[in-house]
LUMKEPA-240501 format. One record per residue (C-alpha): residue number from 1; residue in one letter; x, y, z. Coordinates in nm, 4 decimals, m for minus. Each point is the difference from the previous one (the first is absolute). Example, Ala and Ser with C-alpha at 12.3 -4.5 7.8 and 13.67 -1.06 7.14 Angstrom:
2
+-----+---+----------+----------+----------+
|   k | r |       xx |       yy |       zz |
+-----+---+----------+----------+----------+
|   1 | A |   1.2300 |  m0.4500 |   0.7800 |
|   2 | S |   0.1370 |   0.3440 |  m0.0660 |
+-----+---+----------+----------+----------+
This chain:
186
+-----+---+----------+----------+----------+
|   k | r |       xx |       yy |       zz |
+-----+---+----------+----------+----------+
|   1 | M |   2.3619 |  m2.3893 |  m0.2427 |
|   2 | S |  m0.2747 |   0.1820 |   0.0101 |
|   3 | I |  m0.1752 |   0.3728 |  m0.1755 |
|   4 | Q |  m0.0616 |   0.2400 |   0.1637 |
|   5 | I |  m0.3135 |   0.1855 |  m0.1423 |
|   6 | E |  m0.0454 |   0.4076 |   0.1186 |
|   7 | R |  m0.3323 |   0.1698 |  m0.1126 |
|   8 | R |  m0.0599 |   0.3556 |  m0.1540 |
|   9 | H |  m0.2171 |   0.1811 |   0.2673 |
|  10 | F |  m0.1328 |   0.3010 |  m0.0936 |
|  11 | T |  m0.1442 |   0.2976 |   0.0769 |
|  12 | V |  m0.3340 |   0.1588 |  m0.1105 |
|  13 | H |   0.2199 |   0.3235 |  m0.1384 |
|  14 | E |   0.2295 |  m0.2711 |  m0.2001 |
|  15 | Y |  m0.3445 |  m0.2149 |  m0.0703 |
|  16 | H |  m0.2066 |   0.3437 |  m0.1582 |
|  17 | R |   0.3853 |   0.0974 |  m0.1379 |
|  18 | M |  m0.0040 |  m0.3236 |  m0.2017 |
|  19 | V |  m0.3761 |   0.0874 |  m0.1376 |
|  20 | E |   0.1256 |   0.3416 |  m0.1051 |
|  21 | A |   0.2945 |  m0.0983 |  m0.2372 |
|  22 | G |  m0.2866 |  m0.3149 |  m0.1551 |
|  23 | I |   0.1340 |  m0.3088 |   0.2316 |
|  24 | L |  m0.2856 |  m0.0369 |   0.1253 |
|  25 | S |  m0.3436 |   0.1286 |  m0.1758 |
|  26 | E |  m0.2914 |   0.0776 |   0.1597 |
|  27 | D |  m0.2079 |  m0.2604 |  m0.1587 |
|  28 | D |   0.2748 |  m0.2275 |   0.1720 |
|  29 | R |  m0.2164 |  m0.2571 |   0.2426 |
|  30 | V |   0.2949 |   0.0111 |   0.2594 |
|  31 | E |  m0.0261 |   0.1772 |   0.3347 |
|  32 | L |   0.3196 |   0.0632 |   0.2444 |
|  33 | I |  m0.0342 |  m0.1696 |   0.2891 |
|  34 | E |   0.3146 |   0.0020 |   0.3297 |
|  35 | G |   0.2672 |   0.0948 |  m0.3249 |
|  36 | E |  m0.1204 |  m0.2498 |  m0.2474 |
|  37 | I |  m0.1594 |   0.0966 |  m0.2937 |
|  38 | I |  m0.2818 |  m0.2914 |   0.0059 |
|  39 | E |  m0.2375 |  m0.1360 |  m0.3237 |
|  40 | M |  m0.3553 |   0.0002 |   0.0804 |
|  41 | A |  m0.2351 |  m0.2710 |  m0.0270 |
|  42 | P |  m0.1419 |   0.0509 |  m0.4114 |
|  43 | I |  m0.3999 |   0.1162 |   0.1064 |
|  44 | G |  m0.2319 |  m0.2481 |  m0.0463 |
|  45 | R |  m0.4147 |   0.0492 |  m0.1000 |
|  46 | R |  m0.1242 |  m0.0418 |   0.3071 |
|  47 | H |   0.2499 |   0.2009 |   0.1440 |
|  48 | A |  m0.0381 |   0.3428 |  m0.2257 |
|  49 | A |  m0.3857 |  m0.1227 |   0.0817 |
|  50 | C |   0.0102 |   0.0941 |   0.3954 |
|  51 | V |   0.2534 |   0.2375 |  m0.0527 |
|  52 | S |  m0.2455 |   0.2383 |  m0.1645 |
|  53 | K |  m0.3195 |  m0.1514 |   0.2152 |
|  54 | L |   0.2037 |   0.1076 |   0.2922 |
|  55 | T |   0.0874 |   0.3939 |  m0.1976 |
|  56 | E |  m0.3424 |   0.0644 |  m0.0969 |
|  57 | L |  m0.1987 |  m0.0592 |   0.3311 |
|  58 | F |   0.3665 |   0.1315 |   0.1727 |
|  59 | A |  m0.1181 |   0.3601 |  m0.1976 |
|  60 | R |  m0.4052 |   0.0136 |   0.1036 |
|  61 | E |   0.1284 |  m0.1507 |   0.3195 |
|  62 | F |   0.3029 |   0.2332 |   0.1247 |
|  63 | L |   0.0872 |   0.2733 |  m0.2998 |
|  64 | E |  m0.0969 |   0.3012 |   0.1524 |
|  65 | A |   0.2518 |  m0.0749 |   0.3214 |
|  66 | T |   0.2736 |  m0.2079 |  m0.1938 |
|  67 | V |   0.2070 |   0.0003 |  m0.2377 |
|  68 | L |  m0.0657 |  m0.3291 |  m0.1497 |
|  69 | W |   0.3385 |  m0.1155 |  m0.1448 |
|  70 | V |  m0.0312 |  m0.3430 |  m0.2473 |
|  71 | Q |   0.3486 |  m0.1757 |  m0.0774 |
|  72 | N |   0.2020 |   0.2897 |   0.0055 |
|  73 | P |   0.3129 |  m0.0170 |   0.2515 |
|  74 | I |   0.0571 |   0.1720 |   0.4124 |
|  75 | R |   0.3057 |   0.0104 |   0.0847 |
|  76 | L |   0.0809 |  m0.1745 |   0.3840 |
|  77 | D |   0.3453 |   0.0901 |   0.0404 |
|  78 | E |   0.3155 |   0.0329 |  m0.2487 |
|  79 | R |  m0.0306 |  m0.3237 |  m0.0822 |
|  80 | S |  m0.3269 |  m0.1255 |  m0.0616 |
|  81 | E |  m0.2836 |   0.1580 |  m0.2102 |
|  82 | P |  m0.2411 |  m0.2333 |  m0.1055 |
|  83 | E |  m0.3285 |   0.0074 |  m0.1772 |
|  84 | P |  m0.2814 |  m0.1300 |   0.1818 |
|  85 | D |  m0.2854 |  m0.0606 |  m0.2049 |
|  86 | V |  m0.2593 |   0.2122 |   0.1728 |
|  87 | A |   0.0892 |   0.2563 |   0.2581 |
|  88 | L |  m0.2266 |   0.3029 |   0.2134 |
|  89 | L |   0.2495 |   0.3229 |   0.0294 |
|  90 | R |  m0.0360 |   0.3239 |   0.2192 |
|  91 | R |  m0.2020 |   0.1871 |  m0.2457 |
|  92 | R |   0.2693 |   0.2926 |  m0.1203 |
|  93 | E |  m0.1067 |   0.2530 |  m0.2969 |
|  94 | D |   0.3326 |  m0.0714 |  m0.1544 |
|  95 | F |  m0.1091 |  m0.3530 |  m0.0504 |
|  96 | Y |   0.3477 |  m0.1136 |   0.0824 |
|  97 | A |   0.1927 |   0.1939 |  m0.2930 |
|  98 | R |   0.2656 |   0.1723 |   0.2502 |
|  99 | E |   0.1290 |  m0.3181 |   0.1447 |
| 100 | M |  m0.1198 |  m0.3521 |  m0.0056 |
| 101 | P |  m0.2031 |  m0.1123 |   0.2817 |
| 102 | G |   0.1932 |  m0.1790 |   0.3253 |
| 103 | P |  m0.1776 |  m0.2482 |   0.2675 |
| 104 | A |  m0.1129 |   0.3227 |   0.2227 |
| 105 | D |  m0.2523 |   0.1002 |  m0.3245 |
| 106 | V |  m0.1797 |  m0.3195 |   0.0247 |
| 107 | L |  m0.2451 |  m0.1184 |   0.1503 |
| 108 | L |  m0.0584 |  m0.3460 |  m0.1684 |
| 109 | I |   0.1916 |  m0.2552 |  m0.2298 |
| 110 | V |  m0.2123 |  m0.2519 |  m0.1900 |
| 111 | E |   0.2023 |  m0.2728 |  m0.1374 |
| 112 | V |  m0.1701 |  m0.2074 |  m0.2764 |
| 113 | A |   0.0919 |  m0.3389 |  m0.0038 |
| 114 | D |  m0.0475 |  m0.2341 |  m0.3008 |
| 115 | T |   0.2578 |  m0.2590 |  m0.0062 |
| 116 | S |   0.2706 |   0.2932 |   0.1697 |
| 117 | S |  m0.1834 |  m0.0642 |   0.3862 |
| 118 | R |   0.3334 |  m0.2395 |   0.1607 |
| 119 | Y |   0.2381 |   0.2859 |  m0.1098 |
| 120 | D |  m0.2703 |   0.2732 |   0.1285 |
| 121 | R |  m0.0327 |  m0.1541 |   0.2938 |
| 122 | A |   0.3803 |  m0.0653 |   0.0786 |
| 123 | V |   0.1366 |   0.3384 |  m0.1213 |
| 124 | K |  m0.2003 |   0.2485 |  m0.0498 |
| 125 | V |  m0.2632 |  m0.0386 |   0.2897 |
| 126 | P |   0.3532 |   0.0781 |   0.1804 |
| 127 | L |   0.1089 |   0.2684 |  m0.1534 |
| 128 | Y |  m0.2667 |   0.1795 |  m0.0058 |
| 129 | A |  m0.0086 |  m0.0831 |   0.3727 |
| 130 | N |   0.3547 |   0.1201 |   0.0619 |
| 131 | A |  m0.0622 |   0.3282 |  m0.1735 |
| 132 | G |  m0.2647 |   0.0888 |   0.2165 |
| 133 | I |  m0.3148 |  m0.0656 |  m0.2169 |
| 134 | G |  m0.2793 |  m0.0684 |   0.2118 |
| 135 | E |  m0.2171 |  m0.1278 |  m0.1979 |
| 136 | V |   0.0345 |  m0.2979 |  m0.2671 |
| 137 | W |  m0.2702 |  m0.2411 |  m0.1551 |
| 138 | L |   0.1420 |  m0.3178 |  m0.1766 |
| 139 | V |  m0.3076 |  m0.0756 |  m0.2676 |
| 140 | D |   0.0525 |  m0.4371 |  m0.0906 |
| 141 | L |  m0.1880 |  m0.0140 |  m0.3185 |
| 142 | T |   0.0972 |  m0.3792 |   0.0381 |
| 143 | A |  m0.0976 |  m0.0331 |   0.4142 |
| 144 | E |  m0.2619 |   0.2292 |  m0.0908 |
| 145 | T |   0.0727 |   0.2040 |   0.3338 |
| 146 | I |   0.1595 |   0.3532 |   0.1325 |
| 147 | E |   0.2053 |   0.0081 |   0.2506 |
| 148 | V |  m0.0044 |   0.2850 |   0.2593 |
| 149 | Y |   0.2930 |   0.1224 |   0.0881 |
| 150 | A |   0.0648 |   0.3087 |   0.2660 |
| 151 | Q |   0.1833 |   0.1077 |   0.2579 |
| 152 | P |   0.3847 |   0.0039 |  m0.0968 |
| 153 | A |   0.2911 |  m0.1026 |   0.2219 |
| 154 | G |   0.2727 |  m0.0594 |  m0.1716 |
| 155 | E |   0.0183 |  m0.2818 |  m0.2802 |
| 156 | S |  m0.3563 |  m0.1328 |   0.0874 |
| 157 | Y |  m0.2867 |   0.0795 |   0.1098 |
| 158 | Q |  m0.1940 |  m0.0437 |   0.2970 |
| 159 | S |  m0.3279 |  m0.0029 |  m0.0896 |
| 160 | C |  m0.1221 |  m0.2425 |  m0.3275 |
| 161 | K |  m0.3306 |  m0.1641 |  m0.1076 |
| 162 | R |  m0.0940 |  m0.1765 |  m0.2856 |
| 163 | L |  m0.3651 |   0.1061 |  m0.1463 |
| 164 | R |  m0.2100 |  m0.1950 |  m0.1498 |
| 165 | R |  m0.3241 |   0.1004 |  m0.3049 |
| 166 | G |  m0.2629 |   0.0275 |   0.2572 |
| 167 | D |   0.2236 |   0.2343 |   0.2417 |
| 168 | L |   0.0926 |   0.3716 |   0.0268 |
| 169 | L |   0.2159 |   0.2519 |  m0.0063 |
| 170 | S |   0.0527 |   0.3003 |   0.0176 |
| 171 | P |   0.3471 |   0.2341 |   0.0170 |
| 172 | R |   0.1676 |   0.1271 |   0.2862 |
| 173 | A |  m0.0197 |   0.3581 |  m0.1645 |
| 174 | F |  m0.3529 |  m0.0096 |  m0.0453 |
| 175 | P |  m0.1520 |  m0.2399 |   0.2262 |
| 176 | Q |  m0.3511 |   0.0875 |  m0.1157 |
| 177 | A |  m0.0217 |  m0.0856 |  m0.3318 |
| 178 | V |  m0.0374 |  m0.3356 |   0.0065 |
| 179 | L |   0.0399 |  m0.2622 |  m0.2615 |
| 180 | E |  m0.0372 |  m0.3588 |  m0.0701 |
| 181 | V |   0.2231 |  m0.2270 |  m0.0989 |
| 182 | A |  m0.1523 |  m0.2609 |  m0.2659 |
| 183 | D |  m0.0392 |   0.4004 |  m0.1560 |
| 184 | L |   0.3590 |   0.0232 |  m0.0258 |
| 185 | L |   0.0985 |  m0.3438 |  m0.1786 |
| 186 | V |  m0.0281 |  m0.1134 |  m0.3432 |
+-----+---+----------+----------+----------+
Protein backbone atom coordinates (compact mmCIF):
# COMPACT_ATOMS: atom_id res chain seq x y z
CA MET A 1 0.00 0.00 0.00
CA SER A 2 1.46 3.36 -0.99
CA ILE A 3 0.91 6.49 1.01
CA GLN A 4 -0.04 9.64 -0.83
CA ILE A 5 1.51 12.74 0.72
CA GLU A 6 0.15 16.07 -0.40
CA ARG A 7 1.94 19.34 0.12
CA ARG A 8 0.09 22.51 1.01
CA HIS A 9 1.35 25.44 -1.08
CA PHE A 10 0.90 28.99 0.15
CA THR A 11 0.32 32.28 -1.60
CA VAL A 12 2.30 35.40 -0.78
CA HIS A 13 -0.83 36.77 0.95
CA GLU A 14 -1.12 33.67 3.18
CA TYR A 15 2.61 33.83 3.90
CA HIS A 16 2.29 37.43 5.11
CA ARG A 17 -0.75 36.52 7.20
CA MET A 18 1.41 33.90 8.98
CA VAL A 19 3.78 36.70 9.97
CA GLU A 20 0.87 38.89 11.13
CA ALA A 21 -0.53 35.99 13.20
CA GLY A 22 2.86 35.30 14.82
CA ILE A 23 3.29 31.87 13.19
CA LEU A 24 6.39 33.20 11.48
CA SER A 25 8.42 36.09 12.79
CA GLU A 26 10.29 38.67 10.77
CA ASP A 27 13.48 37.19 12.25
CA ASP A 28 12.82 33.69 10.86
CA ARG A 29 15.30 32.85 8.09
CA VAL A 30 12.70 31.69 5.58
CA GLU A 31 11.50 32.67 2.14
CA LEU A 32 8.54 31.64 -0.02
CA ILE A 33 9.63 29.72 -3.12
CA GLU A 34 6.96 28.38 -5.47
CA GLY A 35 4.43 28.18 -2.64
CA GLU A 36 6.73 26.43 -0.18
CA ILE A 37 8.26 28.00 2.90
CA ILE A 38 11.97 27.28 2.61
CA GLU A 39 14.38 27.64 5.50
CA MET A 40 17.47 29.50 4.38
CA ALA A 41 20.97 28.43 5.35
CA PRO A 42 22.52 30.30 8.27
CA ILE A 43 24.67 33.25 7.25
CA GLY A 44 28.33 32.37 7.64
CA ARG A 45 31.26 34.71 8.17
CA ARG A 46 32.42 34.81 4.52
CA HIS A 47 28.86 35.22 3.24
CA ALA A 48 28.20 38.13 5.62
CA ALA A 49 31.51 39.77 4.71
CA CYS A 50 30.80 39.47 0.98
CA VAL A 51 27.28 40.93 1.32
CA SER A 52 28.73 43.83 3.33
CA LYS A 53 31.45 44.39 0.73
CA LEU A 54 28.91 44.34 -2.13
CA THR A 55 26.64 46.71 -0.23
CA GLU A 56 29.43 49.22 0.30
CA LEU A 57 30.67 48.98 -3.29
CA PHE A 58 27.16 49.22 -4.78
CA ALA A 59 26.30 52.15 -2.49
CA ARG A 60 29.34 54.04 -3.81
CA GLU A 61 28.60 53.20 -7.45
CA PHE A 62 24.81 53.12 -7.75
CA LEU A 63 23.11 54.72 -4.73
CA GLU A 64 21.97 57.91 -6.47
CA ALA A 65 20.43 56.00 -9.39
CA THR A 66 18.90 53.01 -7.57
CA VAL A 67 17.41 51.70 -4.38
CA LEU A 68 19.93 49.31 -2.83
CA TRP A 69 17.86 46.38 -1.49
CA VAL A 70 19.83 44.13 0.89
CA GLN A 71 18.42 40.77 2.03
CA ASN A 72 14.87 42.03 1.55
CA PRO A 73 11.98 40.31 -0.25
CA ILE A 74 11.02 40.72 -3.87
CA ARG A 75 7.58 39.53 -4.95
CA LEU A 76 8.07 37.56 -8.14
CA ASP A 77 4.47 36.31 -8.40
CA GLU A 78 1.68 35.08 -6.11
CA ARG A 79 3.70 32.02 -5.02
CA SER A 80 7.28 33.28 -4.68
CA GLU A 81 8.89 35.99 -2.59
CA PRO A 82 12.61 35.25 -2.32
CA GLU A 83 15.06 37.37 -0.35
CA PRO A 84 18.14 37.83 -2.53
CA ASP A 85 21.33 38.96 -0.83
CA VAL A 86 21.59 42.20 -2.79
CA ALA A 87 19.40 43.79 -5.44
CA LEU A 88 19.56 47.02 -7.36
CA LEU A 89 16.04 48.37 -7.89
CA ARG A 90 14.63 51.20 -9.96
CA ARG A 91 14.69 54.39 -7.92
CA ARG A 92 11.42 55.22 -6.17
CA GLU A 93 10.93 58.08 -3.77
CA ASP A 94 8.92 55.93 -1.32
CA PHE A 95 11.69 53.26 -1.23
CA TYR A 96 8.98 50.64 -1.88
CA ALA A 97 7.03 51.45 1.29
CA ARG A 98 3.67 51.20 -0.54
CA GLU A 99 4.34 47.79 -2.10
CA MET A 100 7.08 45.20 -2.43
CA PRO A 101 9.22 45.45 -5.54
CA GLY A 102 8.39 43.08 -8.36
CA PRO A 103 10.28 41.83 -11.41
CA ALA A 104 9.78 45.07 -13.36
CA ASP A 105 11.52 47.00 -10.56
CA VAL A 106 14.68 44.84 -10.53
CA LEU A 107 17.81 45.98 -12.36
CA LEU A 108 20.12 43.33 -10.87
CA ILE A 109 19.90 40.51 -8.34
CA VAL A 110 23.01 39.17 -6.61
CA GLU A 111 22.97 35.89 -4.70
CA VAL A 112 26.02 35.14 -2.57
CA ALA A 113 26.69 31.43 -2.08
CA ASP A 114 29.09 29.94 0.41
CA THR A 115 27.34 26.59 0.88
CA SER A 116 24.20 27.10 -1.22
CA SER A 117 25.56 27.44 -4.78
CA ARG A 118 23.89 24.25 -6.06
CA TYR A 119 20.51 25.30 -4.63
CA ASP A 120 20.86 28.84 -5.95
CA ARG A 121 21.85 27.56 -9.40
CA ALA A 122 19.13 24.87 -9.58
CA VAL A 123 16.22 26.68 -7.89
CA LYS A 124 16.67 30.41 -7.53
CA VAL A 125 18.30 31.28 -10.86
CA PRO A 126 15.53 29.49 -12.84
CA LEU A 127 12.92 31.17 -10.61
CA TYR A 128 14.39 34.58 -11.45
CA ALA A 129 14.54 33.71 -15.17
CA ASN A 130 10.90 32.61 -15.17
CA ALA A 131 9.93 35.93 -13.57
CA GLY A 132 11.79 37.83 -16.30
CA ILE A 133 14.56 39.26 -14.10
CA GLY A 134 17.01 40.62 -16.68
CA GLU A 135 20.28 39.96 -14.84
CA VAL A 136 21.41 37.78 -11.94
CA TRP A 137 24.88 37.39 -10.50
CA LEU A 138 25.75 34.29 -8.47
CA VAL A 139 28.82 34.98 -6.36
CA ASP A 140 30.23 31.53 -5.58
CA LEU A 141 32.64 32.03 -2.70
CA THR A 142 33.88 28.43 -2.74
CA ALA A 143 34.79 28.48 -6.45
CA GLU A 144 35.81 32.17 -6.28
CA THR A 145 33.74 32.92 -9.36
CA ILE A 146 30.84 35.12 -10.36
CA GLU A 147 28.30 33.63 -12.72
CA VAL A 148 26.51 36.30 -14.74
CA TYR A 149 23.09 35.31 -16.04
CA ALA A 150 21.29 37.47 -18.62
CA GLN A 151 18.56 37.31 -21.26
CA PRO A 152 15.85 35.29 -19.51
CA ALA A 153 13.90 32.79 -21.62
CA GLY A 154 11.42 30.64 -19.73
CA GLU A 155 13.12 29.03 -16.75
CA SER A 156 16.67 29.64 -17.95
CA TYR A 157 18.98 32.34 -19.20
CA GLN A 158 20.29 32.46 -22.75
CA SER A 159 23.58 33.96 -21.57
CA CYS A 160 25.71 32.64 -18.72
CA LYS A 161 29.32 33.69 -18.18
CA ARG A 162 31.61 32.50 -15.40
CA LEU A 163 34.11 35.15 -14.36
CA ARG A 164 37.20 34.80 -12.17
CA ARG A 165 39.67 37.07 -10.39
CA GLY A 166 41.28 39.30 -13.00
CA ASP A 167 38.05 39.58 -15.03
CA LEU A 168 35.90 42.70 -15.28
CA LEU A 169 32.13 43.02 -15.27
CA SER A 170 29.42 45.66 -15.50
CA PRO A 171 25.73 45.50 -14.65
CA ARG A 172 23.70 45.64 -17.87
CA ALA A 173 21.77 48.61 -16.45
CA PHE A 174 25.04 50.50 -15.84
CA PRO A 175 27.54 49.49 -18.53
CA GLN A 176 29.74 52.48 -17.69
CA ALA A 177 30.43 51.04 -14.20
CA VAL A 178 33.29 48.60 -14.69
CA LEU A 179 33.93 46.41 -11.64
CA GLU A 180 36.73 43.97 -10.92
CA VAL A 181 35.65 40.46 -9.92
CA ALA A 182 38.40 40.39 -7.28
CA ASP A 183 36.83 43.44 -5.61
CA LEU A 184 33.52 41.57 -5.19
CA LEU A 185 34.97 38.42 -3.62
CA VAL A 186 36.22 37.95 -0.05
